[in-house]
C-alpha positions as CSV (number, residue, x, y, z in Angstrom):
1,M,33.0,-6.1,-0.9
2,D,32.9,-8.0,-4.2
3,K,29.8,-9.0,-6.1
4,C,29.7,-12.4,-4.4
5,A,29.9,-10.8,-1.0
6,I,27.2,-8.3,-1.8
7,E,24.9,-11.1,-3.1
8,S,25.7,-13.0,0.1
9,K,24.7,-10.0,2.2
10,W,21.5,-9.6,0.2
11,N,20.6,-13.3,0.4
12,H,21.1,-13.2,4.2
13,L,18.7,-10.3,4.5
14,L,16.1,-12.1,2.3
15,A,16.5,-15.2,4.3
16,Q,15.8,-13.3,7.5
17,T,12.7,-11.7,6.0
18,A,11.4,-15.0,4.7
19,K,12.0,-16.7,8.0
20,Q,10.2,-14.0,10.0
21,A,8.1,-14.0,7.6
22,K,-15.7,9.2,-12.2
23,A,-15.1,12.4,-13.7
24,A,-15.8,14.2,-10.5
25,P,-12.8,14.3,-8.2
26,I,-14.9,13.7,-5.0
27,V,-16.3,10.2,-4.6
28,T,-19.3,10.3,-2.3
29,A,-19.7,7.5,0.2
30,M,-22.9,5.6,-0.4
31,A,-23.5,4.1,3.0
32,S,-23.1,5.3,6.6
33,V,-22.4,2.9,9.4
34,Q,-26.0,2.9,10.4
35,Q,-27.2,2.2,6.9
36,V,-24.8,-0.7,6.6
37,H,-25.7,-2.2,9.9
38,G,-29.3,-2.4,8.9
39,F,-28.7,-3.6,5.3
40,G,-30.2,-6.9,4.3
41,F,-27.3,-8.9,2.8
42,S,-27.7,-12.2,0.9
43,P,-24.9,-14.7,0.6
44,V,-22.3,-13.6,-2.0
45,T,-20.1,-16.1,-3.8
46,L,-16.8,-14.6,-5.0
47,Q,-14.4,-15.8,-7.7
48,T,-11.5,-17.4,-5.9
49,N,-9.5,-18.8,-8.7
50,R,-7.4,-15.8,-9.3
51,K,-3.8,-16.3,-8.2
52,I,-2.9,-14.2,-5.1
53,G,-0.1,-16.4,-3.8
54,I,0.3,-19.7,-2.0
55,V,-1.4,-19.5,1.3
56,T,-1.1,-22.0,4.2
57,Q,-4.1,-21.6,6.4
58,P,-3.4,-21.8,10.2
59,A,-5.3,-24.5,12.1
60,E,-7.8,-22.1,13.5
61,V,-9.1,-21.1,10.1
62,A,-8.4,-24.3,8.2
63,K,-12.0,-24.7,7.1
64,Q,-13.2,-26.2,3.9
65,N,-12.2,-24.4,0.7
66,G,-14.5,-21.4,0.1
67,W,-15.4,-20.9,3.7
68,W,-15.3,-17.2,3.2
69,N,-18.3,-17.5,0.9
70,D,-20.5,-18.8,3.7
71,A,-23.3,-16.4,4.5
72,D,-22.9,-16.7,8.2
73,V,-19.2,-16.1,8.0
74,Q,-19.7,-13.0,5.9
75,Q,-22.3,-11.6,8.3
76,Q,-20.1,-12.4,11.3
77,H,-17.3,-10.4,9.8
78,R,-19.6,-7.5,8.9
79,D,-20.9,-7.5,12.5
80,R,-17.3,-7.7,13.8
81,A,-16.4,-4.6,11.7
82,T,-19.4,-2.7,13.1
83,R,-18.4,-3.5,16.6
84,F,-14.8,-2.4,15.9
85,I,-16.1,0.9,14.5
86,Q,-17.8,1.5,17.8
87,T,-14.5,1.1,19.7
88,I,-12.3,3.4,17.6
89,P,-10.9,6.1,19.9
90,R,-11.1,9.8,19.2
91,Y,-8.4,11.3,17.1
92,P,-5.5,11.5,19.5
93,G,-4.0,14.8,18.2
94,H,-0.3,14.1,18.7
95,F,0.5,13.7,15.0
96,D,2.1,16.7,13.4
97,G,2.9,18.2,10.0
98,Q,3.0,16.7,6.5
99,G,5.3,14.0,5.4
100,I,5.9,11.0,3.1
101,V,5.7,7.4,4.2
102,V,7.5,4.8,2.0
103,T,7.0,1.1,2.8
104,G,9.6,-1.4,1.8
105,G,12.8,-3.1,3.1
106,G,14.6,-6.3,2.4
107,K,14.3,-7.2,-1.3
108,Y,12.2,-4.0,-1.8
109,F,14.9,-1.8,-0.3
110,V,16.6,-1.0,-3.7
111,S,13.2,0.3,-5.0
112,A,12.6,2.2,-1.8
113,Y,16.0,3.8,-1.9
114,V,15.6,4.8,-5.5
115,T,12.2,6.3,-4.6
116,I,13.7,8.3,-1.7
117,R,16.4,9.6,-4.0
118,V,13.9,10.6,-6.7
119,I,11.8,12.4,-4.1
120,R,14.8,14.6,-3.3
121,H,15.8,14.8,-7.0
122,V,12.5,16.5,-7.9
123,G,13.0,19.1,-5.2
124,C,10.7,17.7,-2.5
125,T,11.9,18.6,1.0
126,L,9.1,16.9,3.0
127,P,10.3,14.6,5.8
128,I,10.4,10.9,4.9
129,E,9.7,7.8,7.0
130,L,10.7,4.3,5.6
131,W,8.6,1.6,7.3
132,H,9.9,-2.0,7.2
133,L,9.6,-5.4,8.9
134,D,11.9,-7.4,11.1
135,G,15.2,-8.5,9.4
136,E,14.7,-6.2,6.4
137,M,17.2,-3.5,7.3
138,D,20.8,-3.4,8.5
139,D,22.8,-0.5,9.9
140,E,24.2,0.4,6.5
141,M,20.8,0.6,4.9
142,I,19.4,2.7,7.8
143,E,22.4,5.0,7.4
144,M,21.8,5.3,3.6
145,V,18.2,6.4,4.2
146,G,19.4,8.9,6.8
147,E,21.8,10.5,4.4
148,H,18.8,11.8,2.5
149,G,16.8,13.0,5.5
150,G,14.8,9.8,6.0
151,T,14.1,7.9,9.2
152,C,13.5,4.1,9.5
153,H,10.8,2.5,11.5
154,N,10.4,-1.2,12.3
155,A,6.6,-2.0,12.2
156,S,7.2,-5.5,13.5
157,E,8.7,-4.1,16.6
158,L,5.8,-1.7,17.2
159,A,3.3,-4.5,16.5
160,R,5.0,-7.0,18.7
161,G,2.6,-9.1,20.8
162,T,-0.5,-7.8,18.9
163,G,-0.7,-10.6,16.4
164,Y,-1.2,-8.1,13.6
165,F,1.3,-9.4,11.1
166,L,0.5,-12.9,9.8
167,D,3.3,-15.1,8.5
168,H,1.2,-16.9,5.9
169,W,0.2,-13.7,4.0
170,W,2.4,-11.1,2.3
171,K,3.1,-8.8,5.2
172,G,3.8,-5.9,2.8
173,W,0.1,-5.7,2.2
174,Q,-0.6,-5.4,5.9
175,L,2.3,-3.1,6.4
176,K,0.8,-0.2,4.4
177,A,-2.3,0.3,6.5
178,F,-0.2,-0.1,9.7
179,A,2.5,2.4,8.6
180,L,-0.1,5.0,7.4
181,L,-1.8,5.0,10.8
182,H,1.2,4.9,13.0
183,S,3.5,7.3,11.2
184,S,4.3,10.6,13.0
185,F,2.6,12.8,10.4
186,R,-0.8,14.3,10.6
187,E,-1.0,14.5,6.8
188,V,0.6,11.6,4.9
189,L,1.5,10.9,1.3
190,M,2.1,7.1,1.4
191,L,4.1,5.5,-1.4
192,D,4.9,1.9,-2.3
193,A,8.6,1.2,-2.5
194,D,8.3,1.1,-6.3
195,S,6.1,4.2,-6.8
196,Y,8.0,7.5,-7.2
197,P,6.9,11.0,-8.2
198,V,7.9,12.7,-11.4
199,K,7.7,16.1,-9.9
200,D,7.5,17.6,-6.4
201,P,4.3,16.1,-5.0
202,S,4.0,18.5,-2.0
203,F,1.2,20.4,-3.8
204,V,-1.2,17.5,-3.2
205,F,-1.8,18.7,0.3
206,D,-3.0,22.1,-1.0
207,W,-5.4,20.7,-3.6
208,L,-8.8,21.9,-2.7
209,P,-10.8,18.7,-3.1
210,Y,-8.3,17.0,-0.8
211,K,-8.7,19.7,1.8
212,E,-12.4,19.2,1.7
213,T,-12.4,15.4,2.0
214,G,-9.0,14.6,3.7
215,A,-8.1,11.8,1.3
216,I,-6.9,11.1,-2.3
217,I,-7.2,7.6,-3.6
218,W,-6.0,6.9,-7.2
219,P,-7.8,4.4,-9.5
220,D,-6.5,1.1,-10.8
221,V,-6.4,0.2,-14.4
222,G,-9.7,-1.0,-15.9
223,S,-8.7,-4.6,-16.2
224,S,-8.4,-4.7,-12.4
225,A,-12.1,-4.0,-11.8
226,R,-12.6,-7.8,-11.4
227,L,-10.4,-7.6,-8.2
228,F,-13.0,-5.5,-6.4
229,P,-16.4,-6.1,-7.9
230,P,-19.6,-4.6,-6.3
231,L,-20.2,-8.0,-4.7
232,A,-16.9,-7.9,-2.9
233,A,-17.8,-4.4,-1.6
234,R,-21.1,-5.7,-0.3
235,V,-19.3,-8.5,1.5
236,L,-17.2,-5.9,3.4
237,G,-20.4,-4.0,4.3
238,V,-20.7,-1.4,1.4
239,P,-24.0,-2.0,-0.3
240,Q,-23.3,0.3,-3.2
241,F,-19.9,0.8,-4.9
242,T,-19.6,2.2,-8.4
243,E,-16.2,4.0,-8.8
244,G,-14.1,0.9,-9.6
245,A,-11.0,-0.6,-8.0
246,A,-8.3,1.5,-6.3
247,E,-4.6,1.4,-6.7
248,S,-2.8,2.0,-3.4
249,G,0.8,2.5,-4.7
250,Q,0.2,6.1,-3.6
251,L,-2.4,7.5,-1.3
252,V,-2.9,10.8,0.6
253,A,-4.7,11.1,3.9
254,N,-5.3,13.7,6.6
255,K,-5.5,11.5,9.8
256,E,-7.6,14.0,11.6
257,Q,-10.3,14.0,8.9
258,T,-10.2,10.3,8.2
259,W,-9.2,8.8,11.5
260,Q,-12.1,6.3,11.8
261,A,-11.6,5.1,8.2
262,L,-7.9,4.6,8.6
263,N,-8.5,2.5,11.7
264,L,-11.1,0.5,9.9
265,A,-8.7,-0.1,7.0
266,K,-6.1,-1.4,9.4
267,H,-8.8,-3.6,10.9
268,F,-9.6,-5.1,7.5
269,N,-5.9,-5.8,6.9
270,A,-5.4,-7.2,10.4
271,D,-8.2,-9.6,9.4
272,A,-6.2,-10.7,6.4
273,D,-7.2,-14.4,6.7
274,Y,-10.7,-13.3,5.6
275,T,-10.2,-10.0,3.9
276,Y,-7.6,-11.1,1.4
277,H,-9.9,-13.9,0.1
278,I,-12.4,-11.1,-0.6
279,V,-10.2,-8.4,-2.1
280,Y,-6.7,-8.4,-3.7
281,G,-4.5,-7.4,-0.8
282,D,-4.7,-4.0,0.8
283,K,-5.5,-1.7,-2.1
284,D,-9.3,-1.7,-1.9
285,T,-9.5,-1.8,1.8
286,F,-9.0,2.0,1.9
287,P,-12.0,3.0,-0.2
288,A,-14.1,0.3,1.4
289,A,-13.3,1.7,4.8
290,M,-14.1,5.3,3.7
291,H,-17.5,4.1,2.3
292,R,-18.2,2.0,5.4
293,I,-17.6,4.9,7.7
294,G,-19.6,7.2,5.4
295,L,-16.8,9.5,4.3
296,P,-16.2,10.9,0.8
297,Y,-12.7,10.9,-0.8
298,S,-11.1,12.6,-3.7
299,R,-9.6,11.4,-7.0
300,M,-7.2,13.6,-8.9
301,S,-8.0,11.7,-12.1
302,P,-10.8,9.2,-13.0
303,N,-8.3,7.0,-14.7
304,C,-4.6,6.1,-15.0
305,K,-2.3,4.7,-17.7
306,M,-0.8,1.3,-18.0
307,N,2.5,2.1,-19.8
308,G,5.5,-0.2,-20.2
309,P,6.6,-1.7,-16.8
310,G,3.9,-0.2,-14.7
311,I,1.1,2.2,-13.9
312,Q,1.4,5.9,-14.3
313,Q,-1.0,7.9,-12.0
314,L,-2.1,11.3,-13.1
315,D,-2.6,14.7,-11.4
316,Q,-5.7,16.9,-11.7
317,H,-4.5,18.1,-15.1
318,R,-4.1,14.6,-16.5
319,N,-0.3,14.8,-16.4
320,V,1.8,12.0,-15.0
321,L,2.5,12.5,-11.3
322,F,3.6,9.0,-10.1
323,N,5.4,6.1,-11.8
324,H,4.4,2.9,-10.2
325,R,6.9,0.4,-11.5
326,I,5.0,-2.8,-10.7
327,H,6.5,-5.1,-13.4
328,D,10.2,-3.9,-13.4
329,K,11.0,-3.1,-9.8
330,F,14.5,-1.7,-9.2
331,R,16.8,-4.5,-8.1
332,I,20.4,-5.6,-8.2
333,F,19.9,-9.3,-8.4
334,N,17.2,-11.5,-9.9
335,E,14.9,-11.3,-6.9
336,R,11.4,-12.7,-7.1
337,F,8.6,-10.5,-6.0
338,D,5.4,-11.6,-4.3
339,S,2.4,-10.6,-6.3
340,T,3.7,-9.2,-9.6
341,G,5.9,-10.9,-12.2
342,Q,8.9,-9.0,-13.5
343,R,9.7,-8.4,-17.2
344,G,12.9,-10.4,-17.0
345,P,16.0,-11.2,-14.9
346,T,17.7,-7.9,-15.7
347,Q,16.6,-4.3,-15.3
348,H,15.0,-2.6,-18.3
349,R,14.7,1.1,-19.1
350,A,11.1,2.4,-19.2
351,L,10.8,4.2,-22.5
352,G,9.4,7.7,-22.1
353,W,9.4,7.6,-18.3
354,Q,10.8,10.7,-16.6
355,H,13.9,10.4,-14.5
356,E,15.1,7.0,-16.0
357,D,18.7,8.2,-16.3
358,F,18.7,9.4,-12.7
359,C,17.1,6.2,-11.4
360,H,19.7,4.0,-13.2
361,A,22.5,6.3,-12.0
362,V,21.3,5.6,-8.4
363,L,21.4,1.9,-9.1
364,T,25.0,2.2,-10.4
365,E,25.9,4.3,-7.3
366,L,24.4,1.7,-5.0
367,N,26.5,-1.0,-6.7
368,D,29.6,1.1,-6.4
369,R,28.9,1.9,-2.8
370,W,28.7,-1.7,-1.8
371,G,31.4,-2.8,-4.2
372,S,33.9,-0.3,-2.7
373,K,34.1,-2.1,0.6
């Protein structure tokens, strides 16, 4: 298979996809469900001029611009969330063990594949599930994941008939809450396709603050605070929110301890037509859900580092634990990515980042594998 054939294969997969289109580590929730339900909210007007993609509203929500700022609309959605909370079933108990969930197929597959390889490279033996959408994986890609002990799961197939995934929003945002909840593991380390560990991350499940709260949520960079201001938290039903925006390229959760909150986070993301006008994608739906339910969560570090092509998230000793390569995703061709611009049409090396040689060796290996056919 020459380069033109590889690019043709890749473009076919992309076309299918497009068509189907603070110091303290424990953050205490400030409001229980009962407190939120009785809270006196006033209309909140949010900044909506930030670029979060081109959205075509379906007919049923094609209201005037800014409809999500209407006080009645906001109250209806808070009431709807309250009713949803009351319907969440008890933790079912059939989930088992600890594992890693990686989200990303299609044009994100190269990044996801590199992440899986790095997980094994740093000595981590936890089972891995790769979650993707319709048309994003072919048999060869599934086989490649399986060669490294991973299994692949089509979220679109599982969600068929539910209306969960919306064609006019970036489904990758919705995918994360869905995959986290429906993965087979009881305890989950969830990673974006482009977020990989610099050392074996298995220890996070033994970190005492996590064992107490059942969740670790890492912070976003300070400049992202505008993406989840206190007013936005209030709109989602959280009257007090002070810890700043979250960054969900990596997240740890014990489903048994956080079952209600994970279900509510999925509810927020299912309601993307409203929620994604209030917050920037999925990332802050997780702490918002924890607060709304009244659960605390942990943070390994009160801050992170913006360094070169992405965000470096820290462990409890302020050492780098994850490299989240948001602005230079691993790729073979000049793919365009939804919510984050890339540094250029070609892959760059991230100076000072661990495992760069290994990551680029995997890219070369991937090219060679496809080019040998």
